SERO-4910 file (N, C-alpha, C, O; in steps of 0.05 Angstrom, whole numbers):
BEGIN
 pado doro    nc1    nc2    nc3   cac1   cac2   cac3    cc1    cc2    cc3    oc1    oc2    oc3
  Unk    A   -935    114   -189   -935    133   -213   -951    156   -210   -948    172   -228
  Unk    A   -969    163   -192   -976    182   -191   -959    204   -175   -959    228   -180
  Unk    A   -943    192   -155   -919    216   -148   -898    225   -167   -887    247   -166
  Unk    A   -892    203   -191   -871    211   -212   -887    230   -233   -873    241   -250
  Unk    A   -915    236   -233   -930    252   -246   -933    279   -235   -936    300   -247
  Unk    A   -932    273   -212   -932    300   -194   -908    314   -194   -907    337   -200
  Unk    A   -887    299   -188   -865    309   -196   -855    322   -219   -844    343   -216
  Unk    A   -859    312   -242   -855    321   -268   -872    341   -269   -863    359   -283
  Unk    A   -896    348   -259   -912    369   -262   -904    395   -246   -909    418   -253
  Unk    A   -889    386   -222   -876    405   -208   -859    422   -219   -859    446   -220
  Unk    A   -841    404   -229   -810    415   -249   -822    434   -272   -809    455   -277
  Unk    A   -848    426   -287   -853    435   -309   -862    465   -300   -854    485   -312
  Unk    A   -874    466   -285   -889    493   -270   -868    511   -261   -868    535   -266
  Unk    A   -850    499   -246   -827    514   -240   -812    525   -255   -798    543   -247
  Unk    A   -812    516   -283   -793    528   -298   -814    549   -318   -804    564   -334
  Unk    A   -838    547   -316   -858    559   -327   -856    589   -312   -859    609   -327
  Unk    A   -853    594   -287   -861    617   -271   -845    638   -278   -820    635   -276
  Unk    A   -857    661   -288   -837    684   -291   -809    685   -300   -791    698   -287
  Unk    A   -806    674   -318   -776    663   -328   -773    696   -334   -751    702   -326
  Unk    A   -784    716   -344   -771    740   -354   -767    757   -332   -754    777   -338
  Unk    A   -772    756   -312   -769    768   -282   -737    767   -273   -720    760   -290
  Unk    A   -731    774   -246   -709    771   -237   -701    751   -239   -716    732   -237
  Unk    A   -668    749   -245   -653    727   -236   -641    725   -216   -633    746   -207
  Unk    A   -634    701   -201   -628    701   -174   -596    712   -177   -581    709   -196
  Unk    A   -589    727   -148   -566    734   -155   -543    715   -156   -540    695   -142
  Unk    A   -524    725   -179   -501    703   -182   -487    689   -161   -485    701   -140
  Unk    A   -475    662   -163   -457    654   -140   -429    673   -145   -418    681   -165
  Unk    A   -424    675   -121   -402    693   -120   -410    720   -112   -394    733    -98
  Unk    A   -435    731   -121   -441    761   -116   -444    769    -86   -454    754    -69
  Unk    A   -434    792    -83   -431    801    -51   -462    815    -48   -467    835    -61
  Unk    A   -479    802    -32   -506    817    -24   -508    845     -8   -489    853      6
  Unk    A   -527    858    -11   -533    877      2   -549    868     27   -559    846     28
  Unk    A   -550    885     45   -565    882     72   -597    886     66   -604    905     52
  Unk    A   -615    870     74   -648    876     71   -659    871     99   -652    852    113
  Unk    A   -673    887    105   -683    885    132   -712    887    127   -721    905    114
  Unk    A   -727    867    138   -756    862    139   -767    855    159   -753    852    179
  Unk    A   -796    848    161   -812    842    187   -821    815    185   -824    809    161
  Unk    A   -827    799    199   -839    772    203   -870    782    209   -879    804    214
  Unk    A   -881    757    204   -909    757    206   -922    762    233   -945    770    236
  Unk    A   -903    758    254   -901    768    277   -897    795    289   -901    799    313
  Unk    A   -889    815    271   -878    832    275   -847    840    285   -838    861    294
  Unk    A   -833    816    280   -803    815    293   -788    830    266   -796    824    243
  Unk    A   -767    848    268   -755    855    252   -729    837    246   -717    826    265
  Unk    A   -722    835    226   -698    812    217   -683    831    198   -691    849    183
  Unk    A   -655    821    204   -635    842    184   -614    815    176   -604    799    191
  Unk    A   -610    817    147   -594    799    133   -564    796    149   -553    777    161
  Unk    A   -555    823    144   -530    823    151   -529    816    184   -510    802    191
  Unk    A   -544    823    200   -547    816    229   -537    784    230   -516    778    241
  Unk    A   -552    766    217   -545    742    215   -521    730    208   -510    712    221
  Unk    A   -511    742    183   -491    740    167   -467    743    195   -455    723    205
  Unk    A   -463    769    203   -444    777    221   -444    757    250   -426    757    267
  Unk    A   -464    742    251   -465    720    275   -452    705    267   -439    695    285
  Unk    A   -446    694    242   -434    671    232   -449    651    221   -440    628    220
  Unk    A   -476    658    209   -498    642    201   -495    645    170   -493    667    157
  Unk    A   -497    620    160   -502    620    132   -532    617    129   -546    601    141
  Unk    A   -540    635    110   -570    644    112   -584    626     82   -577    630     58
  Unk    A   -602    611     89   -624    601     63   -645    615     62   -661    612     81
  Unk    A   -649    629     45   -673    647     34   -695    633     13   -690    634    -11
  Unk    A   -716    622     20   -739    610      4   -756    633     -3   -766    645     16
  Unk    A   -760    642    -28   -781    664    -36   -796    644    -53   -787    632    -72
  Unk    A   -823    642    -40   -840    627    -54   -872    637    -57   -875    661    -50
  Unk    A   -894    627    -64   -920    638    -63   -935    616    -56   -929    594    -64
  Unk    A   -957    620    -39   -975    603    -30   -990    585    -44   -996    564    -35
  Unk    A   -996    593    -69  -1009    579    -90   -994    564   -107  -1004    547   -122
  Unk    A   -965    569   -108   -940    552   -124   -941    530   -118   -939    526    -93
  Unk    A   -944    508   -133   -941    480   -123   -908    470   -123   -902    455   -104
  Unk    A   -894    477   -137   -866    469   -132   -853    473   -109   -837    457    -98
  Unk    A   -863    508    -99   -861    517    -66   -872    495    -53   -856    483    -38
  Unk    A   -897    486    -54   -906    470    -32   -892    444    -35   -889    430    -14
  Unk    A   -883    435    -56   -865    407    -57   -844    412    -36   -838    397    -17
  Unk    A   -834    438    -44   -809    436    -22   -816    445      6   -799    440     23
  Unk    A   -837    455     13   -848    460     35   -853    430     53   -848    424     76
  Unk    A   -865    414     33   -872    385     48   -848    366     48   -848    345     61
  Unk    A   -827    376     34   -800    361     36   -787    361     63   -768    346     67
  Unk    A   -796    378     83   -784    384    102   -756    394    104   -744    395    125
  Unk    A   -746    401     81   -711    405     81   -708    431    101   -691    432    119
  Unk    A   -725    451     96   -716    478    110   -726    477    143   -717    493    159
  Unk    A   -746    454    149   -749    453    181   -728    434    190   -718    435    213
  Unk    A   -721    416    174   -698    401    188   -671    411    187   -654    401    202
  Unk    A   -664    429    170   -638    451    168   -636    462    195   -618    459    212
  Unk    A   -662    478    197   -667    494    225   -666    483    246   -658    495    266
  Unk    A   -675    453    246   -678    441    270   -647    433    276   -639    442    298
  Unk    A   -632    422    264   -608    410    267   -588    433    268   -573    433    287
  Unk    A   -586    455    249   -566    474    249   -570    503    256   -552    520    255
  Unk    A   -596    509    263   -606    533    270   -590    542    295   -571    531    304
  Unk    A   -602    565    306   -596    575    334   -595    556    358   -576    558    374
  Unk    A   -614    538    363   -616    516    373   -618    486    368   -630    467    378
  Unk    A   -596    492    344   -592    467    332   -583    437    346   -564    439    361
  Unk    A   -593    416    343   -586    389    353   -560    377    346   -550    360    360
  Unk    A   -548    387    326   -525    376    308   -504    391    312   -484    385    324
  Unk    A   -509    411    301   -491    438    302   -505    466    301   -511    478    280
  Unk    A   -508    476    329   -516    501    330   -510    526    315   -486    525    308
  Unk    A   -520    550    306   -510    568    303   -497    572    273   -481    590    268
  Unk    A   -507    553    255   -494    545    233   -511    556    209   -499    567    191
  Unk    A   -539    554    207   -553    565    195   -574    577    199   -587    568    218
  Unk    A   -585    599    183   -613    609    188   -636    609    160   -631    617    138
  Unk    A   -657    599    169   -673    600    143   -696    622    145   -709    627    165
  Unk    A   -696    631    122   -718    652    121   -736    642     99   -727    631     79
  Unk    A   -766    647    105   -786    639     79   -799    667     76   -809    680     95
  Unk    A   -797    673     56   -807    696     44   -832    695     20   -830    685     -3
  Unk    A   -851    704     30   -884    698     14   -875    723     -9   -864    743     -2
  Unk    A   -881    717    -33   -867    737    -56   -892    745    -66   -889    762    -83
  Unk    A   -917    740    -62   -941    752    -75   -959    769    -61   -975    761    -43
  Unk    A   -957    799    -71   -962    823    -59   -997    818    -51  -1007    835    -37
  Unk    A  -1009    802    -57  -1037    794    -52  -1037    775    -34  -1061    769    -30
  Unk    A  -1018    756    -16  -1029    744     -5  -1035    753     25  -1025    771     38
  Unk    A  -1054    736     32  -1068    738     63  -1056    728     84  -1041    710     79
  Unk    A  -1059    735    108  -1060    712    132  -1070    689    127  -1057    669    131
  Unk    A  -1093    687    120  -1108    669    109  -1096    648     87  -1100    623     87
  Unk    A  -1085    659     73  -1074    645     52  -1052    627     61  -1048    604     52
  Unk    A  -1033    641     84  -1009    632     91  -1022    606    112  -1008    586    116
  Unk    A  -1046    609    124  -1057    586    139  -1070    563    127  -1078    544    141
  Unk    A  -1072    564     99  -1081    549     85  -1108    548     82  -1119    527     77
  Unk    A  -1121    573     86  -1156    571     95  -1166    584     72  -1186    597     75
  Unk    A  -1155    583     45  -1162    591     22  -1160    575     -5  -1144    556     -5
  Unk    A  -1173    580    -27  -1168    564    -50  -1143    578    -64  -1136    566    -84
  Unk    A  -1130    599    -57  -1111    607    -65  -1079    604    -52  -1058    617    -53
  Unk    A  -1088    574    -36  -1064    566    -26  -1061    535    -27  -1081    519    -30
  Unk    A  -1030    525    -24  -1032    504    -29  -1041    481      1  -1050    459      3
  Unk    A  -1034    501     18  -1041    483     49  -1027    507     70  -1021    530     65
  Unk    A  -1023    495     91  -1012    509    111   -986    513    117   -973    492    121
  Unk    A   -974    535    118   -950    545    111   -934    550    140   -909    551    142
  Unk    A   -949    551    156   -943    564    181   -935    545    201   -912    541    208
  Unk    A   -958    531    212   -954    507    229   -931    491    229   -922    480    209
  Unk    A   -919    490    254   -892    471    255   -868    486    242   -848    473    236
  Unk    A   -869    516    237   -844    527    230   -837    548    244   -850    569    247
  Unk    A   -813    540    253   -795    567    276   -781    586    265   -778    607    277
  Unk    A   -771    582    241   -755    600    228   -776    626    217   -800    623    214
  Unk    A   -763    649    212   -776    674    209   -794    667    178   -784    654    159
  Unk    A   -814    676    178   -832    674    155   -843    706    155   -852    719    173
  Unk    A   -837    713    125   -841    747    119   -867    743    103   -866    723     88
  Unk    A   -885    755    102   -904    762     81   -905    794     78   -922    807     90
  Unk    A   -887    805     60   -884    837     59   -909    842     43   -916    826     25
  Unk    A   -924    867     49   -945    880     33   -934    893     10   -949    904     -7
  Unk    A   -910    893      8   -891    908    -15   -867    893    -22   -844    899    -14
  Unk    A   -872    873    -39   -852    861    -49   -834    866    -60   -816    849    -61
  Unk    A   -831    892    -72   -808    908    -89   -781    907    -79   -761    903    -93
  Unk    A   -781    913    -53   -754    917    -39   -742    887    -45   -720    886    -57
  Unk    A   -752    866    -39   -742    837    -37   -731    837    -76   -708    832    -83
  Unk    A   -753    845    -92   -737    842   -121   -722    857   -125   -707    850   -144
  Unk    A   -716    879   -115   -694    901   -121   -670    886   -106   -648    885   -116
  Unk    A   -675    876    -85   -652    859    -67   -636    837    -90   -612    835    -93
  Unk    A   -654    827   -101   -643    807   -126   -631    822   -153   -610    816   -164
  Unk    A   -649    842   -160   -640    856   -184   -648    876   -187   -671    877   -193
  Unk    A   -635    902   -184   -646    929   -185   -663    936   -215   -654    931   -237
  Unk    A   -685    948   -210   -699    955   -234   -717    929   -242   -732    934   -260
  Unk    A   -718    905   -232   -733    887   -243   -765    885   -225   -769    894   -203
  Unk    A   -781    874   -238   -807    875   -232   -822    851   -221   -843    853   -208
  Unk    A   -809    827   -230   -822    801   -219   -798    776   -213   -775    776   -220
  Unk    A   -808    761   -202   -789    737   -202   -799    709   -205   -823    706   -212
  Unk    A   -782    686   -201   -796    664   -205   -802    652   -180   -791    663   -161
  Unk    A   -818    633   -174   -827    621   -152   -827    592   -158   -839    583   -178
  Unk    A   -810    574   -137   -790    583   -120   -767    598   -131   -763    594   -155
  Unk    A   -752    614   -118   -722    621   -116   -715    612    -94   -728    608    -74
  Unk    A   -689    607    -97   -677    604    -68   -647    609    -68   -634    603    -88
  Unk    A   -633    621    -44   -612    629    -40   -592    620    -18   -598    622      6
  Unk    A   -575    613    -23   -553    606      2   -535    630      5   -521    636    -14
  Unk    A   -533    640     24   -508    661     27   -493    657     49   -504    653     70
  Unk    A   -465    657     47   -447    654     65   -444    679     82   -452    702     76
  Unk    A   -429    670    111   -425    692    126   -404    716    116   -400    737    128
  Unk    A   -392    709     93   -377    732     82   -395    749     61   -384    766     46
  Unk    A   -423    742     60   -436    756     46   -439    755     18   -451    771      4
  Unk    A   -425    732      9   -423    723    -24   -447    698    -15   -452    687      6
  Unk    A   -457    697    -44   -470    677    -49   -459    648    -59   -441    643    -75
  Unk    A   -472    633    -46   -452    608    -53   -477    586    -69   -468    565    -77
  Unk    A   -496    590    -71   -514    576    -88   -541    589    -91   -552    602    -73
  Unk    A   -552    586   -116   -573    600   -123   -593    577   -143   -584    558   -156
  Unk    A   -618    583   -141   -637    565   -156   -663    577   -166   -673    593   -150
  Unk    A   -677    572   -187   -699    574   -188   -716    549   -195   -709    535   -214
  Unk    A   -740    541   -180   -754    523   -180   -739    500   -164   -716    504   -157
  Unk    A   -753    477   -158   -751    454   -140   -740    429   -149   -750    416   -168
  Unk    A   -717    420   -134   -708    389   -150   -714    374   -127   -709    380   -104
  Unk    A   -728    348   -138   -736    329   -121   -711    312   -111   -715    292    -97
  Unk    A   -690    319   -118   -670    305   -118   -650    318    -87   -634    306    -73
  Unk    A   -660    347    -85   -650    355    -60   -657    345    -36   -680    338    -31
  Unk    A   -639    344    -17   -641    332      9   -632    352     32   -620    372     22
  Unk    A   -634    354     59   -618    366     77   -591    363     75   -576    382     75
  Unk    A   -581    337     72   -547    335     64   -539    351     45   -518    365     48
  Unk    A   -555    353     19   -545    372      0   -542    396      4   -526    410    -10
  Unk    A   -560    409     27   -557    435     33   -536    444     47   -523    464     43
  Unk    A   -532    421     67   -509    416     85   -477    422     66   -459    439     67
  Unk    A   -482    400     51   -455    404     33   -448    434     21   -426    444     18
  Unk    A   -472    445     15   -470    471     -3   -462    490     24   -444    506     20
  Unk    A   -473    489     48   -469    501     74   -436    506     75   -427    528     81
  Unk    A   -423    486     71   -400    472     83   -376    481     57   -351    479     60
  Unk    A   -386    489     38   -369    507     14   -362    534     27   -339    545     25
  Unk    A   -384    545     41   -372    571     53   -345    573     59   -335    553     71
  Unk    A   -327    596     54   -302    598     63   -298    596     90   -314    608    105
  Unk    A   -274    580    103   -271    577    133   -262    605    146   -242    618    139
  Unk    A   -277    609    162   -268    638    178   -280    662    169   -278    684    181
  Unk    A   -292    659    151   -302    686    140   -333    690    150   -352    685    135
  Unk    A   -335    700    178   -360    701    190   -365    732    200   -377    735    220
  Unk    A   -356    749    187   -361    774    196   -336    785    207   -330    809    207
  Unk    A   -324    770    213   -293    774    223   -279    788    216   -263    801    230
  Unk    A   -282    790    188   -262    809    171   -270    841    179   -256    860    172
  Unk    A   -287    842    190   -294    874    201   -284    879    231   -289    900    243
  Unk    A   -271    860    240   -252    858    263   -226    855    261   -211    870    274
  Unk    A   -217    834    244   -188    828    245   -180    833    215   -195    830    195
  Unk    A   -154    842    215   -144    848    192   -146    821    172   -155    822    150
  Unk    A   -136    798    184   -139    776    171   -153    754    185   -145    753    208
  Unk    A   -170    736    180   -194    718    191   -175    687    194   -187    667    202
  Unk    A   -147    685    189   -132    662    200   -117    668    225   -102    688    226
  Unk    A   -120    652    244   -111    655    269    -83    646    265    -77    630    247
  Unk    A    -64    660    282    -35    660    279    -25    642    310    -16    654    329
  Unk    A    -27    619    311    -13    612    335     11    587    338     13    567    325
  Unk    A     25    594    355     53    592    359     59    585    387     49    600    405
  Unk    A     76    563    395     82    547    376     60    526    369     42    526    386
  Unk    A     58    508    350     43    495    345     59    463    327     62    462    303
  Unk    A     64    446    342     52    439    365     65    449    396     89    456    399
  Unk    A     48    450    412     50    472    436     54    452    458     42    431    457
  Unk    A     71    458    476     71    436    502     62    455    526     45    445    540
  Unk    A     69    482    534     53    489    557     41    523    556     28    533    574
  Unk    A     49    534    537     38    557    529     26    561    501     39    549    485
  Unk    A      5    574    490     -3    581    467     -2    604    461     -9    620    479
  Unk    A      3    609    446      8    646    439     -7    646    414     -3    631    395
  Unk    A    -27    668    415    -51    677    393    -40    704    385    -34    720    403
  Unk    A    -38    708    360    -30    733    354    -50    745    330    -50    735    307
  Unk    A    -66    764    337    -83    776    317    -75    804    313    -62    817    330
  Unk    A    -84    814    290    -80    841    278   -111    857    284   -128    844    272
  Unk    A   -123    876    296   -149    880    301   -149    906    289   -131    923    291
  Unk    A   -176    909    273   -186    935    262   -198    949    283   -194    974    281
  Unk    A   -209    945    297   -230    955    321   -219    946    347   -197    935    347
  Unk    A   -230    950    366   -232    942    393   -258    925    397   -280    928    386
  Unk    A   -250    902    416   -275    885    417   -271    868    437   -249    862    445
  Unk    A   -294    857    448   -291    839    477   -290    810    461   -303    808    440
  Unk    A   -275    790    469   -269    762    456   -273    747    471   -276    756    494
  Unk    A   -276    724    468   -272    698    485   -263    676    469   -271    669    447
  Unk    A   -241    664    484   -217    645    475   -230    619    489   -230    617    514
  Unk    A   -240    602    474   -245    571    485   -226    545    471   -222    541    447
  Unk    A   -217    531    489   -205    506    475   -220    482    477   -223    471    499
  Unk    A   -229    473    456   -249    447    456   -233    425    446   -213    430    433
  Unk    A   -239    397    452   -225    377    443   -237    363    417   -254    377    405
  Unk    A   -232    345    408   -244    336    378   -270    328    383   -282    319    364
  Unk    A   -281    331    406   -317    320    408   -329    342    418   -349    340    431
  Unk    A   -316    372    411   -331    392    416   -331    401    444   -341    423    449
  Unk    A   -320    386    467   -326    399    490   -309    416    498   -285    414    493
  Unk    A   -321    434    513   -302    458    519   -282    447    549   -292    436    568
  Unk    A   -259    453    547   -235    442    562   -231    470    577   -239    470    600
  Unk    A   -222    492    568   -215    517    582   -226    542    566   -235    541    544
  Unk    A   -223    565    583   -231    586    566   -222    613    580   -212    612    603
  Unk    A   -224    633    569   -219    662    585   -232    687    566   -236    683    542
  Unk    A   -238    706    577   -241    728    560   -226    751    559   -213    757    579
  Unk    A   -225    766    539   -204    792    544   -217    815    523   -233    812    505
  Unk    A   -206    837    531   -215    862    516   -190    869    504   -169    877    515
  Unk    A   -196    864    477   -175    874    449   -177    900    442   -198    912    443
  Unk    A   -156    912    436   -153    938    428   -141    934    393   -129    915    383
  Unk    A   -149    961    381   -132    960    351   -106    956    356    -94    960    377
  Unk    A    -94    944    332    -71    939    328    -67    909    331    -85    892    334
  Unk    A    -32    904    329    -29    873    339    -25    870    364    -10    884    377
  Unk    A    -43    844    376    -40    839    404    -39    810    402    -51    795    387
  Unk    A    -19    803    425    -23    769    431    -30    762    452    -16    771    470
  Unk    A    -50    746    458    -60    734    479    -46    704    486    -41    689    468
  Unk    A    -42    699    509    -26    671    519    -52    649    531    -70    659    545
  Unk    A    -52    626    525    -66    605    540    -48    590    556    -29    580    544
  Unk    A    -51    587    581    -34    562    587    -52    534    584    -75    531    592
  Unk    A    -36    517    572    -48    492    560    -34    471    578    -41    448    575
  Unk    A    -13    478    597      4    458    606    -11    430    620     -1    408    619
  Unk    A    -34    436    630    -50    415    637    -65    394    623    -76    373    630
  Unk    A    -63    408    596    -84    386    578    -70    362    570    -46    367    566
  Unk    A    -76    343    567    -73    313    559    -61    321    524    -74    336    509
  Unk    A    -40    308    519    -32    309    492    -55    297    469    -71    279    471
  Unk    A    -52    314    447    -77    314    429    -79    334    413    -63    353    413
  Unk    A   -103    330    396   -111    355    379   -134    369    394   -149    358    411
  Unk    A   -135    392    387   -153    413    398   -162    434    376   -151    435    354
  Unk    A   -179    447    383   -192    470    372   -192    499    388   -209    501    407
  Unk    A   -177    518    383   -180    543    391   -202    560    378   -198    565    354
  Unk    A   -220    567    389   -243    584    382   -238    615    392   -237    621    416
  Unk    A   -236    632    376   -244    663    386   -270    677    379   -273    687    357
  Unk    A   -286    677    395   -313    690    391   -312    714    396   -297    721    415
  Unk    A   -329    739    378   -336    760    381   -365    764    381   -380    744    380
  Unk    A   -376    793    382   -405    794    375   -405    790    337   -427    785    327
  Unk    A   -385    792    322   -380    785    297   -384    763    284   -394    760    262
  Unk    A   -374    742    305   -373    712    293   -347    700    312   -336    706    333
  Unk    A   -345    681    295   -325    653    312   -304    659    289   -311    668    267
  Unk    A   -278    654    295   -256    642    281   -247    612    295   -250    608    319
  Unk    A   -239    598    281   -226    570    295   -203    565    279   -198    572    255
  Unk    A   -187    551    298   -158    540    290   -151    515    303   -149    515    328
  Unk    A   -147    493    289   -133    470    305   -102    477    317    -87    494    308
  Unk    A    -99    461    335    -67    461    352    -66    433    361    -85    417    360
  Unk    A    -37    425    371    -37    400    383    -17    403    400      6    410    394
  Unk    A    -28    396    427    -13    393    448      5    375    452     -6    353    458
  Unk    A     30    373    453     49    352    456     52    343    486     68    325    492
***
């Protein structure tokens, strides 16, 4: 009963906070880059993560905000980062999480949970970037130019193609890690910043099915170093090669004669991200 009452209170408070302020970027909106510093002094860039192929979850909260704390206590963000972050135990390199403290008056003591202006400790056990900017205006303008306030909490999920795939104000007790993984999987395939390198982000493989040689046809906008890897359906790397690619149409050839018949995945990796395409070895 107490838990139900607390859940209702959280939802009511989430609906009440700063509704006259900035609305989250609409689903489908293309985001601008934003560069901030973490509480440890590290610089982070949104485009840098997107161009590496990450989907980015941004949690904008305040230390005094009860619904924000409810999300923190759910451990959804920590689990997403643990399982799908840079060193993820399920699928590494899929998601990056940013926690942005949106109250200009917040102190490090508030973040640590050592004051009456905080719901608790927001730092301990969190490995993803925590940002407590002394001037929150750039973040508000990132959401909506000219706005002066924002609802807490506000959530954005941004695909590698720089488009918003999910937004929300307030916290839903029905959210789970699986819910956000489903939203992450809604991101368009192949759009990992590679559209800055290739004219099309769909790999052309021929023949497919193939017996002894696989041809990879690519149209490049810029020169880049690329790594080609063949993995089986279990994700194990079977073979690979590197190549220096030049602008224009290029064809790379892979010798697959030694592979057993079956389904495989070809991955092409550059500094901007990864493209993948399935093929069949006969």
